[in-house]
N, CA, C and O atoms as a GROMACS GRO file, in nm:
protein
  304
    1UNK      N    1  -3.729  -3.414   1.046
    1UNK     CA    2  -3.679  -3.494   0.935
    1UNK      C    3  -3.778  -3.487   0.818
    1UNK      O    4  -3.898  -3.509   0.834
    2UNK      N    5  -3.726  -3.458   0.702
    2UNK     CA    6  -3.809  -3.453   0.582
    2UNK      C    7  -3.819  -3.593   0.523
    2UNK      O    8  -3.718  -3.658   0.497
    3UNK      N    9  -3.942  -3.639   0.503
    3UNK     CA   10  -3.957  -3.771   0.443
    3UNK      C   11  -4.062  -3.776   0.333
    3UNK      O   12  -4.099  -3.883   0.286
    4UNK      N   13  -4.110  -3.659   0.293
    4UNK     CA   14  -4.207  -3.650   0.184
    4UNK      C   15  -4.169  -3.533   0.095
    4UNK      O   16  -4.117  -3.432   0.142
    5UNK      N   17  -4.194  -3.548  -0.035
    5UNK     CA   18  -4.158  -3.441  -0.127
    5UNK      C   19  -4.268  -3.419  -0.231
    5UNK      O   20  -4.330  -3.513  -0.281
    6UNK      N   21  -4.289  -3.294  -0.262
    6UNK     CA   22  -4.368  -3.254  -0.377
    6UNK      C   23  -4.268  -3.205  -0.479
    6UNK      O   24  -4.193  -3.111  -0.453
    7UNK      N   25  -4.264  -3.268  -0.596
    7UNK     CA   26  -4.171  -3.229  -0.701
    7UNK      C   27  -4.252  -3.173  -0.817
    7UNK      O   28  -4.333  -3.243  -0.878
    8UNK      N   29  -4.228  -3.047  -0.847
    8UNK     CA   30  -4.299  -2.978  -0.956
    8UNK      C   31  -4.198  -2.959  -1.069
    8UNK      O   32  -4.094  -2.897  -1.051
    9UNK      N   33  -4.231  -3.014  -1.186
    9UNK     CA   34  -4.137  -3.018  -1.296
    9UNK      C   35  -4.189  -2.942  -1.418
    9UNK      O   36  -4.303  -2.960  -1.460
   10UNK      N   37  -4.103  -2.856  -1.472
   10UNK     CA   38  -4.127  -2.789  -1.600
   10UNK      C   39  -4.250  -2.700  -1.606
   10UNK      O   40  -4.311  -2.687  -1.713
   11UNK      N   41  -4.288  -2.639  -1.497
   11UNK     CA   42  -4.396  -2.539  -1.500
   11UNK      C   43  -4.327  -2.404  -1.522
   11UNK      O   44  -4.301  -2.329  -1.428
   12UNK      N   45  -4.299  -2.376  -1.650
   12UNK     CA   46  -4.224  -2.257  -1.688
   12UNK      C   47  -4.303  -2.177  -1.792
   12UNK      O   48  -4.392  -2.231  -1.858
   13UNK      N   49  -4.271  -2.051  -1.804
   13UNK     CA   50  -4.343  -1.963  -1.897
   13UNK      C   51  -4.341  -2.014  -2.041
   13UNK      O   52  -4.442  -2.004  -2.110
   14UNK      N   53  -4.230  -2.067  -2.087
   14UNK     CA   54  -4.222  -2.111  -2.227
   14UNK      C   55  -4.312  -2.230  -2.257
   14UNK      O   56  -4.339  -2.257  -2.374
   15UNK      N   57  -4.359  -2.302  -2.155
   15UNK     CA   58  -4.450  -2.414  -2.178
   15UNK      C   59  -4.597  -2.375  -2.156
   15UNK      O   60  -4.686  -2.459  -2.168
   16UNK      N   61  -4.620  -2.248  -2.125
   16UNK     CA   62  -4.756  -2.198  -2.106
   16UNK      C   63  -4.810  -2.142  -2.238
   16UNK      O   64  -4.732  -2.111  -2.327
   17UNK      N   65  -4.943  -2.129  -2.252
   17UNK     CA   66  -4.998  -2.066  -2.372
   17UNK      C   67  -4.930  -1.932  -2.398
   17UNK      O   68  -4.915  -1.850  -2.308
   18UNK      N   69  -4.890  -1.911  -2.522
   18UNK     CA   70  -4.820  -1.789  -2.560
   18UNK      C   71  -4.669  -1.802  -2.546
   18UNK      O   72  -4.596  -1.712  -2.589
   19UNK      N   73  -4.620  -1.911  -2.488
   19UNK     CA   74  -4.477  -1.932  -2.471
   19UNK      C   75  -4.412  -1.985  -2.598
   19UNK      O   76  -4.480  -2.008  -2.698
   20UNK      N   77  -4.283  -2.003  -2.593
   20UNK     CA   78  -4.206  -2.047  -2.710
   20UNK      C   79  -4.238  -2.191  -2.752
   20UNK      O   80  -4.229  -2.224  -2.870
   21UNK      N   81  -4.275  -2.274  -2.657
   21UNK     CA   82  -4.308  -2.415  -2.685
   21UNK      C   83  -4.428  -2.452  -2.598
   21UNK      O   84  -4.417  -2.531  -2.504
   22UNK      N   85  -4.545  -2.394  -2.631
   22UNK     CA   86  -4.661  -2.406  -2.542
   22UNK      C   87  -4.722  -2.545  -2.538
   22UNK      O   88  -4.729  -2.616  -2.639
   23UNK      N   89  -4.764  -2.583  -2.420
   23UNK     CA   90  -4.842  -2.704  -2.400
   23UNK      C   91  -4.989  -2.661  -2.400
   23UNK      O   92  -5.026  -2.573  -2.322
   24UNK      N   93  -5.073  -2.721  -2.484
   24UNK     CA   94  -5.213  -2.681  -2.485
   24UNK      C   95  -5.274  -2.689  -2.344
   24UNK      O   96  -5.262  -2.792  -2.276
   25UNK      N   97  -5.336  -2.582  -2.302
   25UNK     CA   98  -5.399  -2.571  -2.171
   25UNK      C   99  -5.299  -2.591  -2.057
   25UNK      O  100  -5.339  -2.628  -1.946
   26UNK      N  101  -5.172  -2.567  -2.082
   26UNK     CA  102  -5.069  -2.586  -1.980
   26UNK      C  103  -5.092  -2.503  -1.856
   26UNK      O  104  -5.053  -2.543  -1.746
   27UNK      N  105  -5.155  -2.388  -1.872
   27UNK     CA  106  -5.179  -2.301  -1.758
   27UNK      C  107  -5.284  -2.356  -1.661
   27UNK      O  108  -5.298  -2.303  -1.551
   28UNK      N  109  -5.356  -2.460  -1.700
   28UNK     CA  110  -5.457  -2.516  -1.610
   28UNK      C  111  -5.395  -2.588  -1.491
   28UNK      O  112  -5.465  -2.620  -1.395
   29UNK      N  113  -5.266  -2.614  -1.496
   29UNK     CA  114  -5.200  -2.681  -1.382
   29UNK      C  115  -5.160  -2.584  -1.272
   29UNK      O  116  -5.132  -2.627  -1.160
   30UNK      N  117  -5.157  -2.455  -1.301
   30UNK     CA  118  -5.105  -2.356  -1.206
   30UNK      C  119  -5.184  -2.356  -1.075
   30UNK      O  120  -5.126  -2.368  -0.967
   31UNK      N  121  -5.314  -2.342  -1.084
   31UNK     CA  122  -5.395  -2.332  -0.963
   31UNK      C  123  -5.388  -2.459  -0.877
   31UNK      O  124  -5.368  -2.447  -0.756
   32UNK      N  125  -5.402  -2.579  -0.934
   32UNK     CA  126  -5.390  -2.698  -0.850
   32UNK      C  127  -5.249  -2.714  -0.789
   32UNK      O  128  -5.236  -2.757  -0.674
   33UNK      N  129  -5.147  -2.680  -0.865
   33UNK     CA  130  -5.011  -2.688  -0.809
   33UNK      C  131  -4.994  -2.590  -0.694
   33UNK      O  132  -4.935  -2.624  -0.592
   34UNK      N  133  -5.045  -2.468  -0.710
   34UNK     CA  134  -5.037  -2.372  -0.601
   34UNK      C  135  -5.109  -2.423  -0.476
   34UNK      O  136  -5.061  -2.403  -0.365
   35UNK      N  137  -5.224  -2.488  -0.494
   35UNK     CA  138  -5.295  -2.546  -0.379
   35UNK      C  139  -5.212  -2.656  -0.313
   35UNK      O  140  -5.205  -2.664  -0.190
   36UNK      N  141  -5.148  -2.739  -0.393
   36UNK     CA  142  -5.065  -2.846  -0.337
   36UNK      C  143  -4.944  -2.788  -0.263
   36UNK      O  144  -4.908  -2.837  -0.156
   37UNK      N  145  -4.883  -2.684  -0.319
   37UNK     CA  146  -4.770  -2.619  -0.251
   37UNK      C  147  -4.815  -2.561  -0.117
   37UNK      O  148  -4.749  -2.580  -0.016
   38UNK      N  149  -4.928  -2.490  -0.117
   38UNK     CA  150  -4.979  -2.433   0.008
   38UNK      C  151  -5.006  -2.543   0.110
   38UNK      O  152  -4.974  -2.527   0.228
   39UNK      N  153  -5.065  -2.652   0.066
   39UNK     CA  154  -5.094  -2.763   0.158
   39UNK      C  155  -4.966  -2.818   0.217
   39UNK      O  156  -4.957  -2.839   0.338
   40UNK      N  157  -4.865  -2.842   0.132
   40UNK     CA  158  -4.737  -2.896   0.180
   40UNK      C  159  -4.670  -2.803   0.281
   40UNK      O  160  -4.609  -2.848   0.377
   41UNK      N  161  -4.681  -2.674   0.257
   41UNK     CA  162  -4.621  -2.577   0.349
   41UNK      C  163  -4.683  -2.584   0.488
   41UNK      O  164  -4.618  -2.552   0.588
   42UNK      N  165  -4.810  -2.624   0.495
   42UNK     CA  166  -4.880  -2.632   0.622
   42UNK      C  167  -4.872  -2.768   0.690
   42UNK      O  168  -4.923  -2.786   0.800
   43UNK      N  169  -4.809  -2.863   0.625
   43UNK     CA  170  -4.794  -2.997   0.680
   43UNK      C  171  -4.651  -3.016   0.729
   43UNK      O  172  -4.561  -2.943   0.689
   44UNK      N  173  -4.632  -3.113   0.814
   44UNK     CA  174  -4.497  -3.143   0.864
   44UNK      C  175  -4.426  -3.240   0.769
   44UNK      O  176  -4.489  -3.321   0.702
   45UNK      N  177  -4.297  -3.228   0.767
   45UNK     CA  178  -4.209  -3.324   0.698
   45UNK      C  179  -4.222  -3.325   0.547
   45UNK      O  180  -4.202  -3.429   0.484
   46UNK      N  181  -4.254  -3.212   0.487
   46UNK     CA  182  -4.260  -3.201   0.342
   46UNK      C  183  -4.151  -3.107   0.292
   46UNK      O  184  -4.123  -3.004   0.354
   47UNK      N  185  -4.090  -3.144   0.181
   47UNK     CA  186  -3.999  -3.055   0.110
   47UNK      C  187  -4.061  -3.031  -0.028
   47UNK      O  188  -4.119  -3.122  -0.087
   48UNK      N  189  -4.049  -2.910  -0.078
   48UNK     CA  190  -4.103  -2.874  -0.209
   48UNK      C  191  -3.985  -2.849  -0.301
   48UNK      O  192  -3.898  -2.767  -0.272
   49UNK      N  193  -3.983  -2.921  -0.412
   49UNK     CA  194  -3.874  -2.911  -0.509
   49UNK      C  195  -3.932  -2.863  -0.642
   49UNK      O  196  -4.023  -2.925  -0.696
   50UNK      N  197  -3.878  -2.753  -0.692
   50UNK     CA  198  -3.921  -2.699  -0.822
   50UNK      C  199  -3.806  -2.713  -0.920
   50UNK      O  200  -3.695  -2.666  -0.894
   51UNK      N  201  -3.830  -2.777  -1.032
   51UNK     CA  202  -3.727  -2.793  -1.135
   51UNK      C  203  -3.786  -2.754  -1.270
   51UNK      O  204  -3.906  -2.767  -1.292
   52UNK      N  205  -3.701  -2.706  -1.359
   52UNK     CA  206  -3.750  -2.665  -1.489
   52UNK      C  207  -3.647  -2.682  -1.598
   52UNK      O  208  -3.527  -2.690  -1.572
   53UNK      N  209  -3.697  -2.689  -1.720
   53UNK     CA  210  -3.613  -2.695  -1.839
   53UNK      C  211  -3.524  -2.571  -1.842
   53UNK      O  212  -3.570  -2.462  -1.810
   54UNK      N  213  -3.398  -2.586  -1.882
   54UNK     CA  214  -3.302  -2.476  -1.875
   54UNK      C  215  -3.190  -2.507  -1.975
   54UNK      O  216  -3.116  -2.604  -1.956
   55UNK      N  217  -3.178  -2.428  -2.080
   55UNK     CA  218  -3.079  -2.456  -2.186
   55UNK      C  219  -2.991  -2.335  -2.211
   55UNK      O  220  -3.037  -2.221  -2.200
   56UNK      N  221  -2.864  -2.357  -2.246
   56UNK     CA  222  -2.783  -2.245  -2.294
   56UNK      C  223  -2.838  -2.199  -2.428
   56UNK      O  224  -2.900  -2.276  -2.501
   57UNK      N  225  -2.815  -2.073  -2.461
   57UNK     CA  226  -2.874  -2.018  -2.584
   57UNK      C  227  -2.824  -2.085  -2.711
   57UNK      O  228  -2.890  -2.077  -2.814
   58UNK      N  229  -2.709  -2.150  -2.707
   58UNK     CA  230  -2.655  -2.217  -2.826
   58UNK      C  231  -2.668  -2.370  -2.816
   58UNK      O  232  -2.588  -2.443  -2.874
   59UNK      N  233  -2.768  -2.417  -2.744
   59UNK     CA  234  -2.787  -2.560  -2.719
   59UNK      C  235  -2.813  -2.638  -2.848
   59UNK      O  236  -2.887  -2.593  -2.936
   60UNK      N  237  -2.752  -2.754  -2.859
   60UNK     CA  238  -2.779  -2.846  -2.971
   60UNK      C  239  -2.924  -2.895  -2.967
   60UNK      O  240  -2.979  -2.939  -3.068
   61UNK      N  241  -2.984  -2.886  -2.851
   61UNK     CA  242  -3.124  -2.925  -2.832
   61UNK      C  243  -3.215  -2.852  -2.931
   61UNK      O  244  -3.317  -2.906  -2.973
   62UNK      N  245  -3.177  -2.731  -2.969
   62UNK     CA  246  -3.260  -2.650  -3.057
   62UNK      C  247  -3.250  -2.691  -3.203
   62UNK      O  248  -3.317  -2.631  -3.288
   63UNK      N  249  -3.169  -2.791  -3.234
   63UNK     CA  250  -3.170  -2.845  -3.370
   63UNK      C  251  -3.297  -2.926  -3.395
   63UNK      O  252  -3.340  -2.942  -3.509
   64UNK      N  253  -3.356  -2.978  -3.288
   64UNK     CA  254  -3.476  -3.060  -3.299
   64UNK      C  255  -3.600  -2.993  -3.242
   64UNK      O  256  -3.712  -3.030  -3.278
   65UNK      N  257  -3.582  -2.895  -3.156
   65UNK     CA  258  -3.693  -2.829  -3.089
   65UNK      C  259  -3.683  -2.678  -3.111
   65UNK      O  260  -3.573  -2.627  -3.132
   66UNK      N  261  -3.795  -2.607  -3.105
   66UNK     CA  262  -3.786  -2.460  -3.110
   66UNK      C  263  -3.706  -2.408  -2.991
   66UNK      O  264  -3.698  -2.473  -2.887
   67UNK      N  265  -3.648  -2.293  -3.006
   67UNK     CA  266  -3.574  -2.231  -2.897
   67UNK      C  267  -3.672  -2.205  -2.782
   67UNK      O  268  -3.775  -2.140  -2.800
   68UNK      N  269  -3.639  -2.256  -2.665
   68UNK     CA  270  -3.725  -2.243  -2.548
   68UNK      C  271  -3.641  -2.259  -2.422
   68UNK      O  272  -3.531  -2.315  -2.426
   69UNK      N  273  -3.692  -2.210  -2.312
   69UNK     CA  274  -3.630  -2.228  -2.180
   69UNK      C  275  -3.481  -2.192  -2.180
   69UNK      O  276  -3.399  -2.263  -2.123
   70UNK      N  277  -3.449  -2.082  -2.245
   70UNK     CA  278  -3.310  -2.036  -2.249
   70UNK      C  279  -3.273  -1.982  -2.112
   70UNK      O  280  -3.346  -1.903  -2.052
   71UNK      N  281  -3.158  -2.026  -2.063
   71UNK     CA  282  -3.112  -1.989  -1.930
   71UNK      C  283  -3.118  -1.838  -1.908
   71UNK      O  284  -3.084  -1.760  -1.997
   72UNK      N  285  -3.162  -1.800  -1.792
   72UNK     CA  286  -3.169  -1.660  -1.750
   72UNK      C  287  -3.267  -1.575  -1.830
   72UNK      O  288  -3.250  -1.453  -1.838
   73UNK      N  289  -3.368  -1.637  -1.890
   73UNK     CA  290  -3.473  -1.562  -1.960
   73UNK      C  291  -3.605  -1.577  -1.886
   73UNK      O  292  -3.620  -1.667  -1.803
   74UNK      N  293  -3.698  -1.491  -1.916
   74UNK     CA  294  -3.832  -1.498  -1.857
   74UNK      C  295  -3.900  -1.630  -1.893
   74UNK      O  296  -3.976  -1.684  -1.813
   75UNK      N  297  -3.873  -1.680  -2.012
   75UNK     CA  298  -3.936  -1.806  -2.055
   75UNK      C  299  -3.895  -1.925  -1.972
   75UNK      O  300  -3.973  -2.018  -1.952
   76UNK      N  301  -3.772  -1.922  -1.924
   76UNK     CA  302  -3.721  -2.034  -1.843
   76UNK      C  303  -3.764  -2.017  -1.699
   76UNK      O  304  -3.732  -2.101  -1.615
   0.00000   0.00000   0.00000
C-alpha cells in the first residue's frame, strides 16, 4: 500500500537557466531532487509524482507570460 508521496513540480527545461522563462539558479534543485527520488525508490510505500507546466501553443496564458512550456516541446 502506498501511503507516502514525493511530488516534484515544474522542474522543466524552460524554467532552467537558458530556458524560455528561467528561474535564477533553477538548476540547483536538480541534484537534491535526484537524491530524493533515489531515496524514495529504495524505501517502501513511496510513490513519485512528477508534474510540469504544459500549455498549448496558442494559450491565452502567453498574453501575460513569455511563451514557455509548450506541449510536446523540449522546454516542457
